[in-house]
C-alpha positions in Angstrom: -15.2 44.2 37.7 -14.5 41.6 35.1 -16.3 40.2 32.1 -16.3 37.1 29.9 -14.4 39.0 27.3 -11.3 39.8 29.4 -10.6 43.5 29.4 -13.8 44.6 27.6 -14.9 46.6 30.6 -12.9 47.5 33.7 -14.2 49.4 36.7 -12.1 51.8 38.8 -12.9 54.1 41.7 -11.4 57.5 41.1 -11.8 59.2 44.5 -15.4 58.2 44.7 -16.2 58.8 41.0 -16.9 55.5 39.1 -14.6 55.2 36.0 -15.3 52.7 33.3 -12.5 51.7 30.9 -13.6 50.1 27.6 -11.0 47.7 26.4 -12.3 46.8 23.0 -13.7 48.5 19.9 -16.8 46.5 20.2 -17.5 47.7 23.8 -17.2 51.3 22.7 -19.6 50.7 19.8 -22.1 49.0 22.1 -22.1 51.8 24.6 -21.0 55.0 23.0 -22.8 54.5 19.7 -25.7 52.1 20.2 -26.5 53.8 23.6 -25.3 57.3 22.7 -28.4 58.9 24.4 -26.8 57.8 27.8 -23.1 58.3 27.1 -22.8 61.5 25.1 -22.1 63.9 28.0 -18.7 65.2 28.9 -17.1 64.7 32.3 -14.6 67.5 31.5 -17.2 70.2 30.7 -16.5 71.8 34.1 -12.8 71.8 33.3 -13.6 73.5 30.0 -15.5 76.3 31.8 -12.7 76.7 34.5 -10.0 77.0 31.9 -11.8 79.2 29.4 -12.4 76.4 26.9 -16.1 76.5 27.4 -16.6 77.6 23.8 -15.0 74.4 22.5 -18.0 72.2 21.5 -16.0 68.9 21.8 -15.8 69.7 25.6 -19.3 71.2 26.1 -21.9 69.4 28.2 -24.4 67.5 26.1 -27.3 69.8 25.4 -28.8 72.5 23.1 -25.7 74.7 22.9 -23.5 71.7 22.0 -26.0 70.6 19.3 -26.2 74.0 17.8 -22.4 74.6 17.7 -21.6 71.1 16.4 -24.3 71.5 13.7 -22.8 74.7 12.5 -19.3 73.1 12.3 -20.8 70.1 10.5 -22.4 72.3 7.8 -18.9 73.2 6.7 -17.0 70.0 7.4 -19.3 67.2 6.3 -18.3 64.9 3.5 -20.2 66.8 0.8 -18.9 70.2 1.9 -15.2 69.6 2.2 -14.4 69.6 -1.5 -14.7 73.4 -1.5 -11.5 73.4 0.6 -9.4 71.1 -1.7 -7.6 74.1 -3.4 -6.4 75.2 0.0 -5.1 71.7 0.9 -3.4 71.3 -2.4 -1.8 74.8 -2.4 -0.5 74.6 1.1 0.9 71.1 0.4 2.8 72.4 -2.6 4.3 75.2 -0.3 5.3 72.5 2.2 7.1 70.5 -0.4 9.1 73.5 -1.5 10.1 74.2 2.1 11.2 70.6 2.5 13.3 71.0 -0.6 15.0 74.2 0.5 15.4 73.2 4.2 14.9 69.5 4.7 16.4 69.6 8.3 13.5 71.8 9.3 10.8 69.2 8.6 9.3 69.4 12.0 8.7 73.1 11.9 7.6 73.0 8.3 5.0 70.4 9.3 3.6 72.5 12.1 3.4 75.5 9.8 1.7 73.5 7.1 -1.1 72.3 9.4 -1.5 75.7 10.9 -1.7 77.3 7.5 -4.3 74.9 6.2 -6.5 75.3 9.3 -6.2 79.1 9.5 -7.1 79.4 5.8 -10.1 77.1 6.2 -11.3 78.5 9.5 -10.9 82.2 8.9 -9.6 82.7 5.3 -6.3 83.9 6.8 -3.2 83.5 4.6 -0.5 83.0 7.2 2.1 83.9 4.5 0.9 87.5 4.4 2.6 90.1 6.5 1.5 90.1 10.2 -0.4 86.8 10.0 2.4 84.4 11.1 1.5 85.0 14.7 -1.9 83.3 14.3 -0.3 79.9 13.8 1.7 80.4 17.0 -1.5 81.4 18.9 -3.3 78.3 17.7 -0.3 76.1 18.6 -0.2 77.5 22.1 -3.9 76.9 22.5 -3.4 73.3 21.4 -0.6 72.8 23.9 -2.8 74.1 26.6 -5.6 71.8 25.6 -3.3 68.8 25.5 -2.3 69.4 29.2 -5.6 70.6 30.6 -7.7 67.7 29.5 -5.2 64.9 30.1 -7.1 62.4 32.4 -5.8 62.6 36.0 -3.6 65.6 35.4 -5.4 67.7 37.9 -7.2 66.7 41.1 -10.0 69.1 40.3 -11.1 66.8 37.5 -12.3 64.3 40.1 -13.0 66.7 43.0 -14.8 69.6 41.3 -15.3 71.4 44.7 -11.6 72.3 44.6 -12.3 75.0 42.1 -13.6 77.1 45.0 -10.3 77.1 46.9 -8.2 80.3 46.6 -5.3 80.2 44.2 -2.8 81.0 47.0 -3.8 77.9 48.9 -1.1 75.0 48.9 -1.9 72.2 46.5 -4.1 74.2 44.1 -1.4 75.0 41.5 -4.0 74.3 38.8 -5.6 77.7 39.5 -2.4 79.6 38.8 -1.8 77.5 35.7 -5.3 78.1 34.4 -5.0 81.9 35.0 -1.9 81.9 32.8 -3.4 79.8 30.1 -6.8 81.4 29.6 -5.4 84.4 27.7 -3.6 82.1 25.3 -6.6 80.2 24.0 -9.1 83.1 24.4 -7.3 84.9 21.6 -8.8 82.4 19.2 -12.2 83.9 19.7 -11.5 87.6 20.1 -13.3 90.1 17.9 -9.9 91.1 16.3 -9.2 87.6 15.0 -12.8 87.3 13.9 -12.6 90.6 12.0 -9.5 89.4 10.2 -11.3 86.3 8.8 -10.6 87.4 5.2 -14.0 86.3 4.0 -14.0 88.6 1.1 -10.9 87.0 -0.4 -11.2 83.3 0.6 -14.1 81.1 1.4 -13.8 79.8 5.0 -15.9 78.4 7.9 -16.1 82.0 9.2 -17.4 83.5 6.0 -19.8 80.6 5.3 -21.4 80.9 8.8 -21.4 84.7 8.8 -23.3 84.8 5.6 -26.1 82.7 7.2 -26.4 85.0 10.3 -29.5 87.1 10.0 -29.6 90.7 11.3 -26.4 90.2 13.3 -28.2 87.9 15.7 -25.8 87.7 18.7 -26.6 84.1 19.5 -26.0 83.0 16.0 -22.8 85.1 15.8 -21.5 83.4 19.0 -22.3 80.0 17.6 -20.5 80.8 14.4 -17.4 82.1 16.3 -17.2 79.0 18.5 -17.5 76.7 15.4 -14.7 78.5 13.5 -12.4 78.8 16.6 -12.8 75.1 17.2 -11.4 74.2 13.8 -7.7 74.1 14.8 -8.1 71.8 17.8 -10.6 69.7 15.9 -8.3 68.9 13.0 -4.7 69.9 13.7 -3.7 67.3 16.4 -4.5 64.1 14.5 -3.0 65.4 11.2 0.2 66.8 12.7 0.9 63.7 14.8 0.2 61.3 12.0 2.5 63.3 9.6 5.3 63.0 12.1 4.7 59.3 12.5 4.7 58.9 8.8 8.1 60.5 8.3 9.6 58.3 11.1 7.9 55.2 9.7 9.2 55.9 6.1 12.7 56.5 7.4 12.6 53.2 9.3 10.8 51.1 6.6 12.4 51.7 3.2 10.6 48.7 1.7 7.2 50.2 2.4 8.4 53.5 1.0 9.5 51.9 -2.2 6.2 50.1 -2.7 4.3 53.3 -2.4 6.7 55.2 -4.7 6.3 52.4 -7.3 2.5 52.7 -7.1 2.7 56.5 -7.4 5.0 56.4 -10.4 2.7 54.0 -12.2 -0.5 55.9 -11.5 0.6 59.5 -11.4 3.6 59.6 -13.7 6.4 62.1 -13.5 4.8 65.3 -14.6 2.3 66.1 -11.9 1.6 65.7 -8.1 -1.1 63.5 -6.7 -4.6 65.0 -6.0 -7.5 63.8 -3.9 -9.0 62.5 -7.2 -6.3 59.8 -7.3 -7.2 58.4 -3.9 -9.1 55.3 -5.2 -6.2 54.4 -7.5 -3.6 54.4 -4.8 -4.5 51.6 -2.4 -1.0 51.1 -1.0 -0.6 54.8 -0.2 -4.0 54.6 1.5 -2.8 51.6 3.4 0.3 53.6 4.6 -2.1 56.3 5.9 -4.1 53.8 7.8 -1.1 52.1 9.3 0.4 55.4 10.4 -2.8 56.1 12.3 -2.8 52.7 13.9 0.9 52.0 14.5 1.4 55.0 16.9 -1.8 56.0 18.5 -2.6 59.7 18.2 -5.1 59.5 21.1 -4.1 56.7 23.5 -7.1 57.3 25.7 -10.1 59.0 24.1 -11.6 62.1 25.6 -13.8 60.8 28.4 -17.6 60.4 28.0 -20.0 60.7 31.0 -23.0 58.6 31.7 -26.2 60.5 32.5 -28.2 57.5 33.8 -27.6 54.1 35.2 -27.0 51.3 32.8 -26.3 47.5 32.6 -23.8 46.1 30.2 -22.8 42.4 29.9 -24.5 41.8 33.2 -22.6 44.6 35.1 -24.0 47.8 36.5 -22.7 51.1 35.3 -23.7 53.8 37.7 -25.1 57.1 36.7 -22.3 59.7 36.6 -19.6 57.3 35.5 -16.5 58.5 33.6 -16.3 56.3 30.5 -13.0 56.0 28.6 -12.1 54.2 25.4 -8.7 52.6 25.5 -7.7 53.5 22.0 -4.2 52.2 22.4 -5.5 48.7 23.1 -7.8 48.8 20.1 -4.8 49.6 17.8 -3.1 46.5 19.3 -6.0 44.1 19.0 -4.5 41.0 17.4 -7.9 39.8 16.1 -7.6 42.7 13.6 -3.9 43.4 13.6 -1.6 40.4 13.9 2.0 41.3 15.0 0.7 44.8 16.0 4.0 46.3 16.9 5.2 45.8 13.3 4.7 48.6 10.7 3.0 46.7 7.9 0.7 48.6 5.5 0.0 45.3 3.7 -2.3 44.3 6.6 -4.9 46.6 5.0 -4.7 45.0 1.6 -6.2 41.9 0.0 -4.1 39.4 -2.0 -5.1 41.4 -5.1 -3.5 44.6 -3.5 -6.9 46.2 -3.0 -8.0 47.8 0.2 -9.4 45.1 2.5 -12.8 46.3 3.9 -12.8 43.5 6.4 -9.9 44.9 8.4 -10.8 47.4 11.0 -10.1 50.9 9.7 -8.2 52.9 12.5 -10.3 56.0 11.7 -13.2 54.1 13.2 -11.7 54.5 16.6 -9.1 57.3 16.3 -11.8 59.9 15.7 -14.1 58.9 18.6 -17.5 57.3 18.8 -21.2 58.1 18.6 -22.5 61.6 18.9 -19.0 62.8 20.0 -17.2 61.5 16.9 -14.9 64.2 15.4 -16.9 66.2 12.8 -13.7 67.2 11.1 -12.5 63.6 10.5 -13.2 63.7 6.7 -11.2 66.9 6.2 -8.4 65.5 8.4 -8.2 62.3 6.4 -8.3 64.2 3.1 -5.4 66.4 4.3 -3.4 63.4 5.3 -3.8 61.7 2.0 -2.9 64.9 0.1 0.3 65.5 2.2 1.6 61.9 2.5 1.0 61.0 -1.1 2.8 64.1 -2.3 5.8 63.7 0.0 6.2 60.1 -1.1 5.9 61.0 -4.8 8.8 63.5 -4.8 11.1 62.7 -1.8 13.1 59.9 -0.4 13.1 59.7 3.4 16.0 58.0 5.1 17.2 57.5 8.7 20.1 59.7 10.0 23.7 58.4 9.8 26.2 57.7 12.5 29.8 58.9 12.5 30.7 56.0 10.1 27.9 57.0 7.8 25.8 54.0 8.7 22.0 54.3 9.0 20.8 54.6 12.6 17.8 52.7 13.8 15.0 55.0 14.7 13.0 54.2 17.8 9.6 56.0 17.6 8.6 57.0 21.2 5.4 58.9 21.8 4.7 61.8 24.2 2.1 61.8 26.9 -1.1 63.9 26.7 -4.6 63.9 25.3 -2.9 63.9 21.9 0.3 61.9 21.6 3.1 63.0 19.3 6.4 61.2 18.3 9.3 62.5 20.3 11.8 64.6 18.4 13.8 62.6 15.8 16.0 63.2 12.8 15.7 62.0 9.2 17.2 62.8 5.8 14.9 64.1 3.2 16.1 64.4 -0.4 14.4 64.7 -3.9 13.9 61.4 -5.6 15.4 62.8 -8.8 16.2 65.9 -10.7 12.9 65.7 -12.4 11.0 65.5 -9.1 12.9 68.6 -7.8 11.9 70.4 -11.0 8.3 69.3 -10.4 8.2 70.7 -6.9 9.5 74.1 -8.1 7.2 74.3 -11.1 4.1 73.3 -9.0 4.7 76.3 -6.7 5.1 78.7 -9.7 1.8 77.7 -11.3 
């Protein structure tokens, strides 16, 4: 299948199942948003049930249960609701800065712990620094690793031949059953009654406490909906944030000129006696441009989670059969030269006008990174706020440089991405040091407040 706009829509036959790959942002808007009543189902809903991820609303089949669970999550994560969680974002960011100061070589582990700490506090009110709570971050990370493997398109044959789920696990060629049997206990811990009972709602406001307060007479259906919404928080927000944070560190180590421009802006707007806050966002356009460029430059989600068509359709003169798998090629959107000239270059300036203001005419990567239509990520506003808080704070107090060779010369970093539903930069090294004695003092004092 071809179209007048080359690559806009490509048809493949996946063992008898029609697969449609949308090669442009416009095509995804046309189908997944403007015709969302047709394209909001999930092809992988069966996989979610097989692997025990049936509670995860982003993988649920389109229907009443999905609407109910997503609505519950949206109540806590919409643009008007997320300011209640700003103190958590700011506090955990300060802890992260102190960890980077004390042990800069452990930046990768500190980043994972930071994101886990924010999500666990927001979802359940759990402070992972308290004794016995560290394990919850590891549980959530394990569940995310499982998710990243299970829902990778084409990873398992059962994704395209659902009848294989009935074959016994000992039968040759059905390794997926043995894998799933091992993985189910990992992710199911996220919704056990024990974790739910440890939500800490009395001490900290959280998704769990907010939704529990609205449950009348311990209604089981409402309780289950609330549990699913809270448990989905980690997978809904952690992947994009952690991957973009890693990309940011690699980008800053590789592009000192961009780092210096951002630091100059921060020094002018923030000064030297405090850290940035979310209230400073509008006054830091270059920092915001760096956030956008990090999301674009290395695609967090190369191929979006597949949609599924529930009825036949016609687009640009071509027939799209009922029961088609529909994929957005996010990687190609991030490389569209109509919006992003010289797309392989890391250039935050592409998002700015000549007056150094954010340019609203340039396609914002968040418009495709977080999905489309009724399946758009409901945690996107929280994720973007976290990214700004973390990245602006790191830039304000630290210098990030590439590692050195034996002759003490800077090495050139090559940022390669992993494969999976969510893509992360492969392991790399960088040197993180305080910008000055005063910024070091600022880090220490901010954590003692």
